DRENDO-1510 file (C-alpha; in Angstrom, 1 decimal, always signed):
<recs>
REC; n; res; u; v; w
REC; 1; UNK; +65.1; +118.9; +76.8 .
REC; 2; UNK; +62.3; +121.3; +78.2 .
REC; 3; UNK; +58.4; +119.9; +78.1 .
REC; 4; UNK; +56.0; +122.4; +76.7 .
REC; 5; UNK; +52.4; +123.1; +78.6 .
REC; 6; UNK; +49.4; +122.8; +76.4 .
REC; 7; UNK; +48.5; +126.4; +76.0 .
REC; 8; UNK; +51.6; +128.1; +77.4 .
REC; 9; UNK; +53.7; +130.6; +74.9 .
REC; 10; UNK; +57.7; +129.5; +75.1 .
REC; 11; UNK; +60.4; +132.1; +75.4 .
REC; 12; UNK; +64.0; +131.8; +74.8 .
REC; 13; UNK; +65.8; +134.0; +76.9 .
REC; 14; UNK; +69.3; +135.0; +75.4 .
REC; 15; UNK; +71.6; +136.4; +78.5 .
REC; 16; UNK; +74.8; +135.9; +79.2 .
REC; 17; UNK; +74.3; +138.0; +82.8 .
REC; 18; UNK; +73.3; +135.0; +84.8 .
REC; 19; UNK; +71.4; +137.5; +87.5 .
REC; 20; UNK; +70.0; +139.2; +85.2 .
REC; 21; UNK; +68.7; +136.6; +83.3 .
REC; 22; UNK; +67.7; +134.8; +86.7 .
REC; 23; UNK; +65.2; +137.6; +87.4 .
REC; 24; UNK; +63.7; +137.9; +84.1 .
REC; 25; UNK; +63.1; +134.2; +83.8 .
REC; 26; UNK; +61.2; +134.4; +87.4 .
REC; 27; UNK; +59.0; +137.7; +86.3 .
REC; 28; UNK; +58.5; +136.1; +83.2 .
REC; 29; UNK; +57.7; +133.0; +84.7 .
REC; 30; UNK; +55.3; +134.7; +86.9 .
REC; 31; UNK; +53.4; +136.2; +84.0 .
REC; 32; UNK; +52.4; +132.7; +82.4 .
REC; 33; UNK; +55.1; +131.8; +80.6 .
REC; 34; UNK; +57.8; +128.9; +80.2 .
REC; 35; UNK; +61.3; +130.3; +79.7 .
REC; 36; UNK; +64.2; +128.6; +78.6 .
REC; 37; UNK; +67.5; +129.5; +79.2 .
REC; 38; UNK; +70.6; +130.4; +77.2 .
REC; 39; UNK; +73.8; +131.6; +78.2 .
REC; 40; UNK; +75.0; +132.9; +74.5 .
REC; 41; UNK; +74.1; +133.7; +71.3 .
REC; 42; UNK; +76.0; +131.2; +69.6 .
REC; 43; UNK; +73.7; +128.4; +71.0 .
REC; 44; UNK; +70.7; +130.2; +69.7 .
REC; 45; UNK; +70.2; +128.0; +66.3 .
REC; 46; UNK; +70.9; +124.6; +68.4 .
REC; 47; UNK; +68.0; +125.5; +71.1 .
REC; 48; UNK; +65.3; +126.2; +68.4 .
REC; 49; UNK; +66.0; +122.5; +66.5 .
REC; 50; UNK; +65.5; +121.2; +69.5 .
REC; 51; UNK; +62.6; +123.2; +71.3 .
REC; 52; UNK; +59.1; +124.5; +70.5 .
REC; 53; UNK; +60.2; +128.4; +70.7 .
REC; 54; UNK; +57.3; +131.0; +70.5 .
REC; 55; UNK; +59.4; +134.3; +71.0 .
REC; 56; UNK; +63.1; +135.3; +71.4 .
REC; 57; UNK; +64.1; +137.8; +74.6 .
REC; 58; UNK; +68.0; +138.5; +73.0 .
REC; 59; UNK; +70.6; +140.7; +75.2 .
REC; 60; UNK; +72.5; +143.0; +72.5 .
REC; 61; UNK; +75.7; +142.7; +74.3 .
REC; 62; UNK; +77.2; +139.1; +74.8 .
REC; 63; UNK; +80.8; +137.7; +75.2 .
REC; 64; UNK; +80.9; +135.2; +72.5 .
REC; 65; UNK; +77.8; +136.4; +69.7 .
REC; 66; UNK; +76.3; +139.5; +70.6 .
REC; 67; UNK; +72.2; +140.2; +69.5 .
REC; 68; UNK; +73.2; +141.9; +66.0 .
REC; 69; UNK; +74.6; +139.1; +65.0 .
REC; 70; UNK; +72.5; +136.3; +66.2 .
REC; 71; UNK; +69.6; +138.4; +64.4 .
REC; 72; UNK; +71.5; +138.0; +61.4 .
REC; 73; UNK; +72.1; +134.2; +61.9 .
REC; 74; UNK; +68.7; +133.8; +62.3 .
REC; 75; UNK; +67.5; +135.4; +58.9 .
REC; 76; UNK; +70.3; +133.8; +57.4 .
REC; 77; UNK; +68.3; +130.5; +58.7 .
REC; 78; UNK; +64.9; +131.8; +57.5 .
REC; 79; UNK; +63.7; +131.5; +61.2 .
REC; 80; UNK; +61.0; +133.9; +61.6 .
REC; 81; UNK; +60.0; +133.6; +65.6 .
REC; 82; UNK; +59.4; +137.1; +66.8 .
REC; 83; UNK; +62.7; +138.4; +68.5 .
REC; 84; UNK; +62.4; +141.2; +71.3 .
REC; 85; UNK; +66.2; +142.7; +72.5 .
REC; 86; UNK; +67.1; +143.9; +75.7 .
REC; 87; UNK; +69.5; +147.0; +75.2 .
REC; 88; UNK; +71.1; +150.1; +77.7 .
REC; 89; UNK; +68.8; +153.0; +77.4 .
REC; 90; UNK; +71.7; +154.9; +76.0 .
REC; 91; UNK; +72.1; +152.7; +73.2 .
REC; 92; UNK; +69.5; +153.6; +70.7 .
REC; 93; UNK; +71.4; +153.3; +67.5 .
REC; 94; UNK; +72.2; +149.9; +68.2 .
REC; 95; UNK; +68.3; +149.0; +68.7 .
REC; 96; UNK; +67.8; +151.0; +65.2 .
REC; 97; UNK; +70.4; +148.3; +64.1 .
REC; 98; UNK; +68.5; +145.4; +65.4 .
REC; 99; UNK; +65.1; +146.4; +64.1 .
REC; 100; UNK; +66.7; +147.0; +60.5 .
REC; 101; UNK; +67.7; +143.1; +60.8 .
REC; 102; UNK; +64.4; +141.3; +62.2 .
REC; 103; UNK; +63.6; +142.7; +65.9 .
REC; 104; UNK; +60.0; +143.0; +66.6 .
REC; 105; UNK; +60.7; +145.7; +69.4 .
REC; 106; UNK; +62.7; +146.6; +72.2 .
REC; 107; UNK; +63.6; +147.0; +75.8 .
REC; 108; UNK; +65.6; +148.9; +77.7 .
REC; 109; UNK; +67.6; +148.5; +80.6 .
REC; 110; UNK; +66.9; +148.7; +83.7 .
REC; 111; UNK; +63.4; +146.5; +82.5 .
REC; 112; UNK; +60.2; +147.8; +83.4 .
REC; 113; UNK; +58.3; +144.1; +83.6 .
REC; 114; UNK; +54.7; +146.3; +83.1 .
REC; 115; UNK; +56.3; +147.3; +79.8 .
REC; 116; UNK; +57.6; +144.2; +79.1 .
REC; 117; UNK; +54.4; +142.6; +79.4 .
REC; 118; UNK; +52.5; +144.6; +77.3 .
REC; 119; UNK; +55.4; +144.2; +74.5 .
REC; 120; UNK; +55.0; +140.3; +74.9 .
REC; 121; UNK; +51.1; +140.9; +74.8 .
REC; 122; UNK; +51.5; +142.8; +71.5 .
REC; 123; UNK; +54.4; +140.5; +70.0 .
REC; 124; UNK; +52.0; +137.4; +70.4 .
REC; 125; UNK; +49.2; +138.8; +68.9 .
REC; 126; UNK; +50.8; +140.5; +65.8 .
REC; 127; UNK; +52.1; +136.4; +65.5 .
REC; 128; UNK; +48.6; +135.4; +65.5 .
REC; 129; UNK; +47.1; +137.5; +63.2 .
REC; 130; UNK; +50.1; +136.8; +61.0 .
REC; 131; UNK; +49.7; +133.1; +61.5 .
REC; 132; UNK; +45.8; +133.7; +60.8 .
REC; 133; UNK; +46.3; +135.6; +57.5 .
REC; 134; UNK; +48.7; +133.1; +56.5 .
REC; 135; UNK; +46.3; +130.6; +57.4 .
REC; 136; UNK; +43.4; +132.2; +55.5 .
REC; 137; UNK; +44.8; +132.9; +52.1 .
REC; 138; UNK; +45.8; +129.0; +52.0 .
REC; 139; UNK; +42.2; +128.9; +52.6 .
REC; 140; UNK; +41.3; +130.8; +49.8 .
REC; 141; UNK; +43.7; +129.2; +47.5 .
REC; 142; UNK; +42.2; +126.3; +48.2 .
REC; 143; UNK; +38.3; +127.4; +47.8 .
REC; 144; UNK; +39.1; +129.0; +44.3 .
REC; 145; UNK; +41.7; +126.5; +42.9 .
REC; 146; UNK; +42.2; +122.7; +43.1 .
REC; 147; UNK; +45.4; +121.5; +41.6 .
REC; 148; UNK; +46.3; +123.8; +39.1 .
REC; 149; UNK; +42.3; +124.6; +38.2 .
REC; 150; UNK; +41.3; +127.9; +38.9 .
REC; 151; UNK; +37.9; +129.5; +39.0 .
REC; 152; UNK; +36.2; +131.5; +41.5 .
REC; 153; UNK; +32.4; +131.0; +39.7 .
REC; 154; UNK; +29.9; +129.3; +41.7 .
REC; 155; UNK; +30.1; +126.3; +39.4 .
REC; 156; UNK; +33.8; +126.0; +39.9 .
REC; 157; UNK; +33.3; +126.1; +43.6 .
REC; 158; UNK; +30.6; +123.1; +43.8 .
REC; 159; UNK; +33.2; +121.5; +41.6 .
REC; 160; UNK; +36.1; +121.9; +43.6 .
REC; 161; UNK; +33.8; +120.4; +47.3 .
REC; 162; UNK; +33.3; +117.9; +45.0 .
REC; 163; UNK; +36.7; +117.1; +44.1 .
REC; 164; UNK; +38.3; +117.5; +47.5 .
REC; 165; UNK; +35.7; +114.8; +49.3 .
REC; 166; UNK; +36.3; +112.4; +46.4 .
REC; 167; UNK; +40.8; +113.2; +45.9 .
REC; 168; UNK; +41.6; +111.2; +49.0 .
REC; 169; UNK; +39.2; +108.2; +48.5 .
REC; 170; UNK; +40.2; +105.2; +46.1 .
REC; 171; UNK; +36.9; +105.6; +44.2 .
REC; 172; UNK; +37.2; +105.4; +40.4 .
REC; 173; UNK; +36.1; +108.8; +38.5 .
REC; 174; UNK; +34.3; +109.3; +35.5 .
REC; 175; UNK; +34.9; +112.8; +34.2 .
REC; 176; UNK; +32.7; +114.3; +31.6 .
REC; 177; UNK; +32.9; +117.4; +29.8 .
REC; 178; UNK; +33.6; +118.8; +26.2 .
REC; 179; UNK; +36.8; +118.8; +24.7 .
REC; 180; UNK; +39.4; +121.3; +26.1 .
REC; 181; UNK; +37.4; +121.7; +29.6 .
REC; 182; UNK; +40.7; +120.6; +31.6 .
REC; 183; UNK; +39.6; +116.9; +32.4 .
REC; 184; UNK; +43.6; +115.7; +32.6 .
REC; 185; UNK; +44.1; +118.8; +35.1 .
REC; 186; UNK; +41.4; +117.3; +36.9 .
REC; 187; UNK; +42.7; +113.8; +37.1 .
REC; 188; UNK; +46.1; +115.2; +38.0 .
REC; 189; UNK; +44.8; +116.9; +40.5 .
REC; 190; UNK; +43.0; +113.8; +42.6 .
REC; 191; UNK; +46.2; +111.8; +41.7 .
REC; 192; UNK; +48.3; +114.6; +43.9 .
REC; 193; UNK; +45.8; +115.3; +46.7 .
REC; 194; UNK; +45.0; +111.6; +46.9 .
REC; 195; UNK; +47.4; +109.0; +49.6 .
REC; 196; UNK; +48.5; +107.2; +46.5 .
REC; 197; UNK; +50.4; +110.7; +45.2 .
REC; 198; UNK; +53.9; +108.9; +46.2 .
REC; 199; UNK; +53.0; +106.4; +43.9 .
REC; 200; UNK; +52.9; +106.8; +39.9 .
REC; 201; UNK; +50.6; +108.7; +37.8 .
REC; 202; UNK; +50.1; +106.8; +34.5 .
REC; 203; UNK; +48.1; +108.4; +32.0 .
REC; 204; UNK; +46.9; +106.6; +28.2 .
REC; 205; UNK; +45.0; +108.4; +25.8 .
REC; 206; UNK; +42.8; +106.3; +24.5 .
REC; 207; UNK; +42.0; +107.7; +21.0 .
REC; 208; UNK; +45.6; +107.7; +19.8 .
REC; 209; UNK; +46.2; +104.2; +19.6 .
REC; 210; UNK; +45.0; +101.6; +17.6 .
REC; 211; UNK; +43.2; +98.5; +19.3 .
REC; 212; UNK; +45.7; +96.2; +19.0 .
REC; 213; UNK; +48.4; +98.5; +20.3 .
REC; 214; UNK; +45.7; +100.3; +23.0 .
REC; 215; UNK; +45.6; +96.3; +24.6 .
REC; 216; UNK; +49.5; +95.9; +24.6 .
REC; 217; UNK; +50.1; +99.4; +26.0 .
REC; 218; UNK; +47.4; +98.6; +28.8 .
REC; 219; UNK; +48.3; +95.1; +29.6 .
REC; 220; UNK; +51.9; +94.4; +28.6 .
REC; 221; UNK; +52.8; +91.8; +26.6 .
REC; 222; UNK; +55.7; +88.5; +26.2 .
REC; 223; UNK; +58.3; +87.7; +23.9 .
REC; 224; UNK; +56.5; +86.7; +20.5 .
REC; 225; UNK; +52.9; +87.7; +21.5 .
REC; 226; UNK; +52.9; +89.4; +18.1 .
REC; 227; UNK; +55.0; +90.4; +15.2 .
REC; 228; UNK; +57.6; +93.1; +16.8 .
REC; 229; UNK; +57.4; +91.5; +20.3 .
REC; 230; UNK; +60.8; +91.0; +20.1 .
REC; 231; UNK; +61.1; +92.1; +24.3 .
REC; 232; UNK; +58.8; +91.2; +27.2 .
REC; 233; UNK; +57.0; +94.8; +28.2 .
REC; 234; UNK; +54.8; +95.8; +31.3 .
REC; 235; UNK; +51.5; +97.5; +30.7 .
REC; 236; UNK; +50.4; +100.9; +32.1 .
REC; 237; UNK; +48.6; +98.7; +34.5 .
REC; 238; UNK; +51.4; +97.4; +36.1 .
REC; 239; UNK; +53.5; +100.7; +35.8 .
REC; 240; UNK; +50.4; +102.1; +37.8 .
REC; 241; UNK; +51.0; +99.8; +40.4 .
REC; 242; UNK; +49.8; +101.6; +44.0 .
REC; 243; UNK; +49.4; +104.4; +42.2 .
REC; 244; UNK; +46.5; +106.1; +39.6 .
REC; 245; UNK; +45.7; +105.0; +36.2 .
REC; 246; UNK; +44.0; +107.8; +33.8 .
REC; 247; UNK; +42.2; +106.6; +30.6 .
REC; 248; UNK; +41.8; +109.2; +28.5 .
REC; 249; UNK; +38.8; +109.4; +26.0 .
REC; 250; UNK; +37.7; +106.2; +27.3 .
REC; 251; UNK; +34.9; +106.3; +24.8 .
REC; 252; UNK; +37.1; +105.5; +21.7 .
REC; 253; UNK; +37.7; +101.9; +23.1 .
REC; 254; UNK; +36.9; +98.8; +21.3 .
REC; 255; UNK; +34.0; +96.5; +23.3 .
REC; 256; UNK; +36.9; +93.8; +23.5 .
REC; 257; UNK; +39.2; +96.2; +25.3 .
REC; 258; UNK; +36.3; +97.2; +27.7 .
REC; 259; UNK; +35.6; +93.7; +28.9 .
REC; 260; UNK; +39.4; +93.3; +29.8 .
REC; 261; UNK; +39.1; +96.7; +31.7 .
REC; 262; UNK; +36.1; +95.6; +33.3 .
REC; 263; UNK; +37.7; +92.2; +34.3 .
REC; 264; UNK; +40.7; +94.3; +35.9 .
REC; 265; UNK; +38.2; +96.8; +37.9 .
REC; 266; UNK; +36.4; +93.7; +39.7 .
REC; 267; UNK; +38.9; +91.4; +40.1 .
REC; 268; UNK; +42.1; +93.7; +40.2 .
REC; 269; UNK; +44.2; +91.0; +37.4 .
REC; 270; UNK; +45.0; +90.7; +34.0 .
REC; 271; UNK; +46.7; +88.9; +31.8 .
REC; 272; UNK; +50.0; +90.1; +29.4 .
REC; 273; UNK; +49.3; +89.2; +25.6 .
REC; 274; UNK; +50.7; +85.8; +24.9 .
REC; 275; UNK; +51.2; +85.2; +28.7 .
REC; 276; UNK; +48.9; +83.0; +30.6 .
REC; 277; UNK; +50.2; +84.1; +33.7 .
REC; 278; UNK; +48.1; +86.0; +35.9 .
REC; 279; UNK; +49.5; +89.5; +36.9 .
REC; 280; UNK; +47.5; +91.0; +40.2 .
REC; 281; UNK; +47.7; +95.2; +40.8 .
REC; 282; UNK; +46.7; +97.7; +43.2 .
REC; 283; UNK; +45.6; +100.4; +41.0 .
REC; 284; UNK; +42.9; +103.5; +41.3 .
REC; 285; UNK; +41.5; +104.3; +38.2 .
REC; 286; UNK; +40.1; +107.6; +36.7 .
REC; 287; UNK; +38.6; +107.9; +32.9 .
REC; 288; UNK; +37.7; +110.6; +31.0 .
REC; 289; UNK; +35.7; +111.6; +27.7 .
REC; 290; UNK; +33.6; +113.8; +25.8 .
REC; 291; UNK; +31.6; +111.5; +24.2 .
REC; 292; UNK; +27.9; +110.8; +25.2 .
REC; 293; UNK; +28.4; +107.3; +27.1 .
REC; 294; UNK; +24.5; +107.0; +27.6 .
REC; 295; UNK; +24.1; +107.2; +23.6 .
REC; 296; UNK; +26.7; +104.9; +23.0 .
REC; 297; UNK; +25.1; +102.3; +25.7 .
REC; 298; UNK; +21.8; +102.4; +23.5 .
REC; 299; UNK; +23.6; +102.2; +20.3 .
REC; 300; UNK; +25.4; +99.1; +22.3 .
REC; 301; UNK; +28.9; +100.3; +21.5 .
REC; 302; UNK; +30.1; +100.8; +25.4 .
REC; 303; UNK; +29.1; +98.5; +27.8 .
REC; 304; UNK; +26.4; +99.3; +30.7 .
REC; 305; UNK; +28.4; +97.3; +33.3 .
REC; 306; UNK; +31.3; +99.2; +32.5 .
REC; 307; UNK; +30.0; +102.5; +32.4 .
REC; 308; UNK; +28.3; +101.7; +36.2 .
REC; 309; UNK; +32.2; +100.8; +37.5 .
REC; 310; UNK; +33.5; +103.6; +36.2 .
REC; 311; UNK; +30.9; +106.1; +37.2 .
REC; 312; UNK; +31.3; +105.6; +41.0 .
REC; 313; UNK; +31.7; +109.2; +41.0 .
REC; 314; UNK; +31.0; +111.0; +37.8 .
REC; 315; UNK; +32.2; +114.5; +37.5 .
REC; 316; UNK; +31.1; +117.1; +35.0 .
REC; 317; UNK; +33.1; +119.8; +33.9 .
REC; 318; UNK; +31.6; +122.8; +32.7 .
REC; 319; UNK; +32.1; +124.6; +29.2 .
REC; 320; UNK; +33.8; +127.9; +29.2 .
REC; 321; UNK; +30.5; +129.4; +28.0 .
REC; 322; UNK; +29.0; +128.4; +31.1 .
REC; 323; UNK; +31.8; +130.2; +33.5 .
REC; 324; UNK; +32.4; +133.1; +32.3 .
REC; 325; UNK; +33.2; +135.0; +35.7 .
REC; 326; UNK; +36.5; +132.8; +35.3 .
REC; 327; UNK; +37.5; +134.1; +32.1 .
REC; 328; UNK; +39.3; +136.9; +33.4 .
REC; 329; UNK; +41.2; +135.5; +36.2 .
REC; 330; UNK; +42.2; +132.5; +33.6 .
REC; 331; UNK; +43.4; +135.1; +31.2 .
REC; 332; UNK; +45.1; +137.1; +33.7 .
REC; 333; UNK; +46.8; +133.5; +34.4 .
REC; 334; UNK; +48.0; +132.3; +31.1 .
REC; 335; UNK; +48.7; +136.3; +30.3 .
REC; 336; UNK; +51.8; +135.8; +33.2 .
REC; 337; UNK; +52.4; +131.8; +31.8 .
REC; 338; UNK; +53.2; +132.9; +28.3 .
REC; 339; UNK; +54.5; +136.4; +28.9 .
REC; 340; UNK; +57.2; +134.6; +31.0 .
REC; 341; UNK; +58.1; +132.2; +29.1 .
REC; 342; UNK; +58.5; +134.3; +26.0 .
REC; 343; UNK; +60.5; +136.9; +28.0 .
REC; 344; UNK; +58.1; +139.8; +27.5 .
REC; 345; UNK; +56.8; +142.5; +29.8 .
REC; 346; UNK; +52.7; +142.5; +29.0 .
REC; 347; UNK; +50.8; +143.9; +31.9 .
REC; 348; UNK; +47.0; +143.7; +30.9 .
REC; 349; UNK; +44.7; +143.2; +28.2 .
REC; 350; UNK; +42.7; +146.2; +26.6 .
REC; 351; UNK; +38.8; +146.6; +27.7 .
REC; 352; UNK; +37.7; +145.5; +24.2 .
REC; 353; UNK; +39.7; +142.1; +23.9 .
REC; 354; UNK; +38.5; +141.3; +27.2 .
REC; 355; UNK; +34.9; +142.1; +25.8 .
REC; 356; UNK; +35.7; +140.2; +22.9 .
REC; 357; UNK; +36.3; +137.2; +25.2 .
REC; 358; UNK; +33.5; +137.6; +27.3 .
REC; 359; UNK; +30.9; +137.5; +24.0 .
REC; 360; UNK; +33.0; +134.4; +22.2 .
REC; 361; UNK; +31.1; +131.4; +22.7 .
REC; 362; UNK; +34.2; +129.5; +23.3 .
REC; 363; UNK; +33.7; +126.4; +21.0 .
REC; 364; UNK; +37.6; +125.0; +22.0 .
REC; 365; UNK; +37.1; +126.1; +25.8 .
REC; 366; UNK; +39.9; +126.6; +28.1 .
REC; 367; UNK; +42.4; +125.3; +25.6 .
REC; 368; UNK; +41.2; +127.8; +23.0 .
REC; 369; UNK; +41.6; +130.2; +25.5 .
REC; 370; UNK; +45.2; +129.4; +26.6 .
REC; 371; UNK; +46.2; +129.1; +22.5 .
REC; 372; UNK; +44.7; +132.4; +22.0 .
REC; 373; UNK; +46.6; +133.8; +24.5 .
REC; 374; UNK; +49.6; +132.3; +23.9 .
REC; 375; UNK; +49.6; +133.7; +19.8 .
REC; 376; UNK; +48.3; +137.1; +20.9 .
REC; 377; UNK; +51.5; +137.5; +23.6 .
REC; 378; UNK; +53.8; +136.1; +20.7 .
REC; 379; UNK; +52.2; +139.0; +18.2 .
REC; 380; UNK; +52.1; +141.4; +20.6 .
REC; 381; UNK; +54.6; +144.5; +20.6 .
REC; 382; UNK; +53.3; +146.7; +23.3 .
REC; 383; UNK; +52.2; +146.6; +27.0 .
REC; 384; UNK; +48.7; +145.2; +26.6 .
REC; 385; UNK; +47.0; +142.5; +24.5 .
REC; 386; UNK; +44.7; +144.5; +22.2 .
REC; 387; UNK; +42.2; +143.1; +19.8 .
REC; 388; UNK; +44.7; +142.8; +17.0 .
REC; 389; UNK; +47.0; +140.5; +18.3 .
REC; 390; UNK; +43.5; +138.0; +18.5 .
REC; 391; UNK; +43.0; +135.3; +15.8 .
REC; 392; UNK; +41.4; +136.2; +13.0 .
REC; 393; UNK; +38.0; +134.4; +13.4 .
REC; 394; UNK; +37.3; +136.4; +16.8 .
REC; 395; UNK; +36.6; +139.3; +13.6 .
REC; 396; UNK; +35.2; +140.9; +12.3 .
REC; 397; UNK; +33.3; +142.5; +14.7 .
REC; 398; UNK; +29.3; +142.6; +14.4 .
REC; 399; UNK; +29.3; +146.5; +13.0 .
REC; 400; UNK; +31.4; +145.4; +9.9 .
REC; 401; UNK; +29.0; +142.3; +9.0 .
REC; 402; UNK; +26.0; +144.5; +9.5 .
REC; 403; UNK; +27.4; +147.0; +7.2 .
REC; 404; UNK; +28.0; +144.5; +4.4 .
REC; 405; UNK; +24.6; +143.4; +4.3 .
REC; 406; UNK; +23.2; +146.3; +4.2 .
REC; 407; UNK; +25.1; +147.0; +1.2 .
REC; 408; UNK; +24.0; +143.7; -0.2 .
REC; 409; UNK; +20.5; +144.1; +0.6 .
REC; 410; UNK; +19.4; +148.0; +0.3 .
REC; 411; UNK; +18.5; +148.1; +4.1 .
REC; 412; UNK; +17.2; +151.4; +5.6 .
REC; 413; UNK; +18.6; +152.9; +8.4 .
REC; 414; UNK; +16.0; +151.2; +11.0 .
REC; 415; UNK; +16.7; +147.7; +9.2 .
REC; 416; UNK; +20.4; +148.3; +10.3 .
REC; 417; UNK; +19.4; +149.3; +13.6 .
REC; 418; UNK; +17.4; +146.4; +14.0 .
REC; 419; UNK; +20.1; +143.8; +12.9 .
REC; 420; UNK; +22.7; +145.5; +14.8 .
REC; 421; UNK; +20.6; +144.8; +17.7 .
REC; 422; UNK; +19.9; +141.3; +17.1 .
REC; 423; UNK; +23.8; +140.6; +16.4 .
REC; 424; UNK; +25.4; +142.0; +19.3 .
REC; 425; UNK; +22.4; +140.3; +21.5 .
REC; 426; UNK; +23.4; +137.2; +19.6 .
REC; 427; UNK; +27.2; +137.6; +20.3 .
REC; 428; UNK; +26.5; +138.6; +24.2 .
REC; 429; UNK; +24.3; +135.8; +24.9 .
REC; 430; UNK; +21.8; +137.8; +25.3 .
REC; 431; UNK; +23.6; +139.6; +28.2 .
REC; 432; UNK; +21.2; +142.8; +27.8 .
REC; 433; UNK; +23.4; +145.0; +30.0 .
REC; 434; UNK; +27.1; +144.0; +28.2 .
REC; 435; UNK; +25.0; +144.5; +24.9 .
REC; 436; UNK; +23.9; +148.2; +25.7 .
REC; 437; UNK; +27.5; +148.3; +26.7 .
REC; 438; UNK; +28.7; +147.5; +23.3 .
REC; 439; UNK; +25.8; +149.5; +21.6 .
REC; 440; UNK; +26.7; +153.0; +23.4 .
REC; 441; UNK; +22.9; +153.1; +24.9 .
REC; 442; UNK; +21.2; +152.9; +27.8 .
REC; 443; UNK; +20.0; +150.2; +29.3 .
REC; 444; UNK; +16.3; +151.1; +29.1 .
REC; 445; UNK; +16.7; +152.3; +25.8 .
REC; 446; UNK; +18.0; +149.0; +24.7 .
REC; 447; UNK; +14.8; +147.1; +26.4 .
REC; 448; UNK; +12.6; +149.4; +24.0 .
REC; 449; UNK; +14.2; +149.4; +21.2 .
REC; 450; UNK; +14.1; +145.2; +21.8 .
REC; 451; UNK; +10.4; +145.8; +22.5 .
REC; 452; UNK; +9.8; +148.3; +19.5 .
REC; 453; UNK; +11.6; +145.7; +17.1 .
REC; 454; UNK; +9.9; +142.6; +18.6 .
REC; 455; UNK; +13.6; +141.1; +19.3 .
</recs>
């Protein structure tokens, strides 16, 4: 097996004419390339499995397998090494066929070495740019996502940077944030990006189980440990051995269970319910809650020592209303998912739909956005999501609310204009550019009206 010299490109030269092959090999080596020789097309795949080849120089006419057949074999094997074919000067038809089957370029016999050198240089430059482009796309994808979380807003970029630094450690991470902000997605991403990704990822929702059931779920039990314990059962800590355990809504855990969790974090051991035998585990713990743990510590409903153990690295997820720059991207993401799931061809959102999304407060965060889009996709009969497909609480629009108020209180036209502007500013979170757009007036006109009405 040949040894590729560092920094030198390695070319596979495929030609059944030994004298022609020898001449080309000497010239290629003079140009600074390493050369691996092949006597026919049928041995190319075998050589590619053994050698690190950067480019193939392939004769079109050979005894056992010609160049066209070899190109087809490379395509079937999904091998994307740039290939330059060698052909007789008169075989233009063969060149066209070769290019259609994936050849990068061709050289005609008798070969002009200077011309070949130029083609090789161009091929390697092209390959370098293609590889660089793939790597750039990969870096951009990593920059604007973490696991299945997406977002290009500044706050999310800072979050992704922190998560990337933390992921491959064994540090305990406490994920904080409102309901629906994606805490479970972050936990899953941390596991998948860690050295434990080959191990189990076990999830427990602490708010979904009664205290007694939660202890059994976490630590397991022996036969007869309590009524109904008919068999021995491993707990989630044991099941997560050499992997990751994610405790969601840890703020709903009792003080008794908190004490047991603290012991596992400190000593890596526990006992199953109904047993005195100590079980040792190697588990990375991730925890999440939407509750204010500082307030719970002051109220003595959450242990401060456990908090410090959990919050080795605290991660706070921003609510959707604080990452407006991601709303359009997230909306398109969910539109693709649910259009495919429901076998519909829905291409986009109506501009007014996106405008409603941008001024809405999203109390349910990303989960509410996802559910709203799933509903809209199911109801949509056209190729775009319009405001009519949105849940009722997105409507009525401020104009209708103001009209109803005006008829109730006998407002003047001036009163209505003032309240219209106030409502639009409130619905757009005081975004004056967006408010002016919805009102159909210039931004400066809006500023003048705000000053006039003292808003």
